[in-house]
Backbone as a chain_set.jsonl record, in Angstrom:
{"seq": "MFVWSMVLLCALLSTAGDTTSTYFWEQPSTALFVAVVLLSPCAFFSFGYVGSKFGLSIASSLTNSLIVLGPILVGLLLRDEWKKVSAPQYAGMLCIVVGIILIVLFKDETSN", "coords": {"N": [[0.822, -1.196, 0.0], [1.991, 1.209, 0.733], [3.772, 1.662, -1.37], [2.039, 2.236, -3.491], [0.993, 4.585, -2.535], [3.246, 6.154, -2.767], [3.494, 6.17, -5.541], [1.269, 7.72, -6.249], [1.948, 10.039, -4.825], [4.302, 10.771, -6.17], [3.241, 11.356, -8.715], [1.525, 13.465, -8.009], [3.346, 15.356, -6.956], [4.897, 15.872, -9.238], [2.93, 16.859, -10.964], [2.197, 19.137, -9.531], [4.629, 20.502, -9.674], [4.866, 20.885, -12.492], [2.594, 22.462, -12.979], [3.084, 24.664, -11.306], [5.478, 25.626, -12.436], [4.536, 26.443, -14.917], [2.82, 28.537, -14.173], [4.805, 30.161, -13.088], [6.258, 30.99, -15.372], [4.319, 32.436, -16.63], [3.702, 34.49, -14.843], [6.232, 35.587, -13.373], [7.682, 35.036, -10.16], [9.388, 35.19, -7.042], [8.502, 33.428, -5.053], [7.122, 31.425, -6.511], [9.255, 30.454, -8.019], [10.915, 29.371, -6.0], [9.184, 27.389, -5.071], [9.074, 25.655, -7.306], [11.738, 24.837, -7.415], [11.928, 23.44, -5.005], [9.95, 21.443, -5.285], [10.74, 19.86, -7.482], [13.106, 18.104, -6.907], [11.91, 16.492, -4.963], [9.91, 15.16, -6.384], [11.508, 13.659, -8.148], [12.962, 12.017, -6.347], [10.864, 10.57, -5.161], [10.011, 9.19, -7.4], [12.271, 7.614, -7.819], [12.124, 5.892, -5.615], [9.739, 4.486, -6.198], [10.524, 3.324, -8.609], [12.471, 1.576, -7.664], [10.934, -0.329, -6.448], [9.036, -1.351, -8.32], [10.492, -1.767, -10.616], [12.227, -0.296, -13.36], [10.954, -0.081, -15.931], [8.15, -0.599, -15.542], [7.597, 1.236, -13.486], [8.259, 3.626, -14.779], [6.424, 3.677, -16.947], [3.988, 3.68, -15.579], [4.097, 5.814, -13.587], [4.943, 7.99, -15.199], [2.863, 8.125, -17.037], [0.778, 8.848, -15.313], [1.863, 11.249, -14.49], [1.694, 12.719, -16.816], [-1.069, 12.72, -17.173], [-2.008, 14.133, -14.916], [-1.261, 17.02, -15.164], [-2.727, 17.443, -17.516], [-5.377, 17.188, -16.631], [-5.401, 19.321, -14.802], [-5.041, 21.462, -16.575], [-7.356, 21.223, -18.175], [-9.488, 21.282, -16.286], [-8.94, 23.276, -14.269], [-7.782, 25.398, -15.62], [-9.413, 25.851, -17.684], [-9.157, 24.887, -20.399], [-10.584, 23.483, -22.305], [-11.61, 24.065, -24.896], [-9.373, 24.34, -26.402], [-8.381, 21.914, -27.1], [-8.23, 19.309, -29.422], [-10.301, 16.772, -31.041], [-8.725, 14.449, -31.822], [-6.631, 14.806, -30.0], [-7.942, 14.506, -27.564], [-8.532, 11.8, -27.866], [-5.963, 10.734, -27.697], [-5.405, 11.357, -25.038], [-7.25, 9.729, -23.788], [-6.143, 7.275, -24.43], [-3.927, 7.317, -22.743], [-5.15, 7.015, -20.238], [-6.311, 4.464, -20.567], [-3.96, 2.994, -20.875], [-2.808, 3.282, -18.305], [-4.683, 1.875, -16.781], [-4.398, -0.713, -17.884], [-1.738, -1.3, -17.174], [-1.885, -1.355, -14.383], [-3.854, -3.32, -13.821], [-2.989, -5.702, -15.045], [-0.595, -6.888, -14.009], [2.507, -8.703, -13.734], [2.397, -11.518, -11.941], [4.467, -13.112, -11.07], [6.623, -11.574, -10.571], [8.408, -9.559, -8.119]], "CA": [[0.0, 0.0, 0.0], [2.875, 2.369, 0.792], [4.324, 1.893, -2.7], [1.005, 2.909, -4.286], [0.947, 5.963, -2.036], [4.388, 6.845, -3.369], [3.151, 6.389, -6.954], [0.385, 8.889, -6.286], [2.721, 11.196, -4.378], [5.18, 11.126, -7.276], [2.413, 12.007, -9.736], [1.054, 14.748, -7.485], [4.483, 16.281, -6.887], [5.252, 16.258, -10.602], [1.841, 17.712, -11.449], [2.336, 20.428, -8.853], [5.802, 21.152, -10.256], [4.529, 21.328, -13.854], [1.624, 23.553, -12.88], [3.76, 25.813, -10.707], [6.43, 26.194, -13.392], [3.745, 27.152, -15.927], [2.438, 29.819, -13.562], [6.013, 30.975, -12.942], [6.606, 31.616, -16.643], [3.26, 33.396, -16.965], [3.852, 35.617, -13.915], [7.394, 35.24, -12.547], [7.81, 35.526, -8.789], [10.36, 34.441, -6.248], [7.813, 32.334, -4.355], [6.889, 30.341, -7.469], [10.562, 29.891, -8.344], [11.323, 28.543, -4.861], [8.299, 26.213, -5.058], [9.516, 24.74, -8.362], [13.044, 24.293, -7.009], [11.705, 22.477, -3.92], [9.12, 20.332, -5.739], [11.414, 19.01, -8.475], [13.844, 16.963, -6.355], [10.982, 15.595, -4.249], [9.278, 14.317, -7.4], [12.499, 12.703, -8.644], [13.265, 11.029, -5.312], [9.712, 9.667, -5.021], [10.063, 8.288, -8.551], [13.337, 6.644, -7.568], [11.61, 4.875, -4.698], [8.779, 3.663, -6.947], [11.304, 2.528, -9.555], [13.167, 0.499, -6.956], [9.954, -1.342, -6.041], [8.353, -1.944, -9.476], [11.378, -1.877, -11.765], [12.229, 0.954, -14.113], [9.993, -0.038, -17.043], [6.785, -0.459, -15.019], [7.517, 2.513, -12.761], [8.248, 4.71, -15.763], [5.162, 3.723, -17.695], [2.893, 4.02, -14.672], [4.198, 7.161, -13.02], [4.986, 9.009, -16.244], [1.498, 8.282, -17.56], [0.049, 9.653, -14.331], [2.448, 12.588, -14.513], [1.116, 13.382, -17.985], [-2.504, 12.88, -16.943], [-2.252, 15.161, -13.895], [-1.326, 18.364, -15.741], [-3.834, 17.517, -18.481], [-6.59, 17.478, -15.86], [-5.289, 20.689, -14.283], [-5.293, 22.365, -17.694], [-8.757, 21.161, -18.597], [-10.443, 21.61, -15.23], [-8.652, 24.506, -13.536], [-7.397, 26.491, -16.512], [-10.495, 25.945, -18.675], [-8.563, 24.744, -21.732], [-11.4, 22.521, -23.044], [-11.787, 24.447, -26.306], [-8.064, 24.344, -27.062], [-7.989, 20.525, -27.341], [-8.962, 18.723, -30.551], [-10.806, 15.409, -30.854], [-7.622, 13.476, -31.784], [-5.878, 14.976, -28.761], [-8.732, 13.832, -26.53], [-8.346, 10.354, -28.064], [-4.646, 10.425, -27.131], [-5.534, 11.411, -23.576], [-7.971, 8.513, -23.412], [-5.16, 6.182, -24.511], [-3.121, 7.369, -21.519], [-5.959, 6.428, -19.162], [-6.395, 3.027, -20.837], [-2.637, 2.447, -20.572], [-2.662, 3.187, -16.85], [-5.541, 0.776, -16.327], [-3.782, -1.981, -18.286], [-0.523, -1.51, -16.378], [-2.255, -1.672, -13.0], [-4.659, -4.534, -13.706], [-2.391, -6.903, -15.619], [0.809, -7.011, -13.605], [3.086, -10.047, -13.714], [2.321, -12.031, -10.559], [5.693, -13.825, -10.701], [7.669, -10.619, -10.17], [8.247, -9.098, -6.741]], "C": [[0.866, 1.26, 0.0], [3.445, 2.701, -0.582], [3.305, 2.629, -3.574], [0.815, 4.351, -3.82], [2.084, 6.775, -2.636], [4.165, 7.093, -4.857], [2.291, 7.643, -7.081], [1.115, 10.16, -5.85], [3.641, 11.69, -5.489], [4.398, 11.872, -8.351], [1.931, 13.374, -9.268], [2.171, 15.779, -7.405], [4.88, 16.773, -8.277], [4.196, 17.177, -11.208], [1.938, 19.098, -10.824], [3.53, 21.202, -9.417], [5.531, 21.689, -11.654], [3.604, 22.534, -13.822], [2.288, 24.821, -12.346], [4.739, 26.448, -11.685], [5.711, 26.928, -14.523], [3.319, 28.511, -15.404], [3.647, 30.741, -13.416], [6.337, 31.7, -14.248], [5.537, 32.596, -17.123], [3.378, 34.662, -16.116], [5.002, 35.299, -12.955], [7.34, 35.858, -11.147], [8.806, 34.639, -8.056], [9.71, 33.242, -5.562], [7.556, 31.147, -5.294], [8.196, 29.663, -7.862], [11.03, 28.945, -7.238], [10.477, 27.268, -4.809], [8.734, 25.19, -6.107], [10.829, 24.063, -7.961], [12.884, 23.25, -5.897], [10.911, 21.255, -4.384], [9.891, 19.352, -6.632], [12.208, 17.862, -7.869], [12.943, 15.988, -5.6], [10.31, 14.645, -5.228], [10.258, 13.261, -7.901], [12.842, 11.635, -7.61], [12.093, 10.061, -5.102], [9.66, 8.706, -6.2], [11.134, 7.222, -8.347], [12.884, 5.527, -6.644], [10.656, 3.925, -5.433], [9.519, 2.767, -7.938], [12.017, 1.369, -8.89], [12.214, -0.626, -6.554], [9.319, -2.061, -7.222], [9.292, -2.31, -10.61], [11.2, -0.632, -12.63], [11.149, 1.005, -15.194], [8.558, 0.151, -16.551], [6.628, 0.876, -14.297], [7.443, 3.678, -13.734], [6.919, 4.8, -16.487], [4.01, 4.15, -16.796], [2.99, 5.462, -14.183], [4.231, 8.234, -14.103], [3.631, 9.198, -16.914], [0.658, 9.125, -16.605], [0.558, 11.091, -14.304], [1.92, 13.383, -15.71], [-0.368, 13.667, -17.744], [-2.811, 13.995, -15.948], [-2.316, 16.567, -14.468], [-2.411, 18.525, -16.809], [-5.112, 17.888, -17.742], [-6.566, 18.879, -15.272], [-5.607, 21.688, -15.392], [-6.752, 22.393, -18.097], [-9.708, 21.682, -17.531], [-10.199, 22.966, -14.568], [-8.309, 25.688, -14.435], [-8.36, 26.635, -17.69], [-9.972, 25.9, -20.118], [-9.332, 23.761, -22.614], [-11.446, 22.821, -24.535], [-10.479, 24.45, -27.083], [-7.613, 22.939, -27.469], [-8.871, 19.939, -28.446], [-9.42, 17.3, -30.216], [-9.675, 14.377, -30.88], [-6.77, 13.601, -30.513], [-6.629, 14.352, -27.587], [-8.576, 12.311, -26.64], [-6.995, 9.925, -27.49], [-4.679, 10.411, -25.615], [-6.26, 10.167, -23.057], [-7.025, 7.305, -23.452], [-4.269, 6.14, -23.275], [-3.864, 6.694, -20.375], [-6.064, 4.915, -19.346], [-5.061, 2.355, -20.524], [-2.415, 2.28, -19.082], [-3.465, 2.012, -16.315], [-4.919, -0.572, -16.669], [-2.542, -2.298, -17.459], [-0.874, -1.966, -14.969], [-2.951, -3.025, -12.903], [-3.952, -5.809, -14.154], [-0.908, -7.022, -15.292], [1.22, -8.473, -13.585], [3.143, -10.515, -12.259], [3.592, -12.737, -10.133], [6.795, -12.878, -10.263], [7.394, -10.139, -8.747], [7.589, -7.809, -6.734]], "O": [[0.53, 2.253, -0.644], [3.59, 3.873, -0.929], [3.669, 3.543, -4.314], [0.509, 5.233, -4.624], [1.908, 7.946, -2.975], [4.6, 8.118, -5.383], [2.553, 8.511, -7.914], [0.924, 11.225, -6.436], [3.745, 12.894, -5.721], [4.848, 12.907, -8.842], [1.93, 14.333, -10.04], [1.969, 16.944, -7.748], [5.164, 17.956, -8.464], [4.525, 18.153, -11.881], [1.781, 20.109, -11.508], [3.45, 22.415, -9.615], [5.916, 22.814, -11.974], [3.807, 23.505, -14.55], [2.078, 25.914, -12.874], [4.829, 27.674, -11.761], [6.22, 27.925, -15.034], [3.44, 29.518, -16.101], [3.535, 31.954, -13.597], [6.654, 32.889, -14.235], [5.819, 33.483, -17.928], [3.178, 35.77, -16.612], [4.773, 34.801, -11.852], [7.002, 37.029, -10.975], [9.023, 33.484, -8.421], [10.301, 32.164, -5.499], [7.752, 29.995, -4.906], [8.244, 28.443, -8.022], [11.489, 27.838, -7.52], [11.0, 26.188, -4.533], [8.76, 23.991, -5.83], [10.999, 22.859, -8.15], [13.634, 22.274, -5.858], [11.172, 20.144, -3.923], [9.698, 18.141, -6.531], [12.006, 16.719, -8.28], [13.196, 14.783, -5.603], [10.157, 13.459, -4.938], [9.888, 12.098, -8.063], [12.997, 10.466, -7.962], [12.306, 8.867, -4.89], [9.306, 7.539, -6.034], [10.919, 6.054, -8.671], [13.215, 4.36, -6.856], [10.761, 2.706, -5.3], [9.183, 1.593, -8.091], [12.154, 0.297, -9.48], [12.649, -1.758, -6.343], [9.082, -3.266, -7.144], [8.92, -3.091, -11.485], [10.143, -0.002, -12.622], [10.493, 2.034, -15.356], [7.826, 0.98, -17.093], [5.627, 1.568, -14.484], [6.66, 4.608, -13.541], [6.353, 5.885, -16.622], [3.144, 4.913, -17.225], [2.052, 6.24, -14.354], [3.609, 9.285, -13.944], [3.286, 10.31, -17.314], [-0.083, 10.009, -17.035], [-0.215, 12.031, -14.121], [1.723, 14.594, -15.611], [-0.858, 14.746, -18.08], [-3.784, 14.727, -16.127], [-3.321, 17.253, -14.284], [-2.953, 19.616, -16.986], [-5.844, 18.784, -18.162], [-7.594, 19.557, -15.244], [-6.351, 22.645, -15.179], [-7.32, 23.46, -18.334], [-10.631, 22.438, -17.835], [-11.143, 23.72, -14.333], [-8.519, 26.842, -14.06], [-8.138, 27.449, -18.586], [-10.299, 26.756, -20.94], [-8.773, 23.253, -23.586], [-11.33, 21.907, -25.351], [-10.491, 24.553, -28.31], [-6.575, 22.788, -28.113], [-10.096, 20.058, -28.409], [-8.977, 16.709, -29.232], [-9.662, 13.492, -30.024], [-6.25, 12.603, -30.014], [-6.017, 13.738, -26.714], [-8.498, 11.618, -25.626], [-6.895, 8.869, -26.865], [-4.058, 9.559, -24.979], [-5.912, 9.629, -22.006], [-7.106, 6.42, -22.6], [-3.896, 5.063, -22.81], [-3.287, 5.899, -19.632], [-5.921, 4.165, -18.381], [-5.039, 1.258, -19.966], [-1.894, 1.256, -18.639], [-2.975, 1.242, -15.489], [-4.91, -1.478, -15.836], [-2.326, -3.451, -17.085], [-0.229, -2.862, -14.425], [-2.664, -3.8, -11.99], [-4.29, -6.894, -13.681], [-0.076, -7.228, -16.175], [0.385, -9.366, -13.438], [3.874, -9.946, -11.45], [3.792, -12.95, -8.937], [7.782, -13.3, -9.661], [6.285, -10.293, -8.234], [7.357, -7.241, -5.667]]}, "num_chains": 1, "name": "protein.A"}
């Protein structure tokens, strides 16, 4: 259970870092800069922990898919970017969600 918490923490930290860095470049401030500098290593260290538990290939596909999905949701829901996304782009986003589901549901039971 702790490993799955770290997966989510890694995705949340990366999403927060991506979102904060976007805001920083839109309206630069020292506070946003400091937040990005503090969030980035935390996200990388949490990924390292997840990678050590699942293996690099599974950890990368799972966490990086979630890392991509998080900012997408922030952009669509909090930044109201619905009209900026085309139908094929929505299809690509759906593929990310399907990929996450497949990775989680069909793990190799023989691995640790």
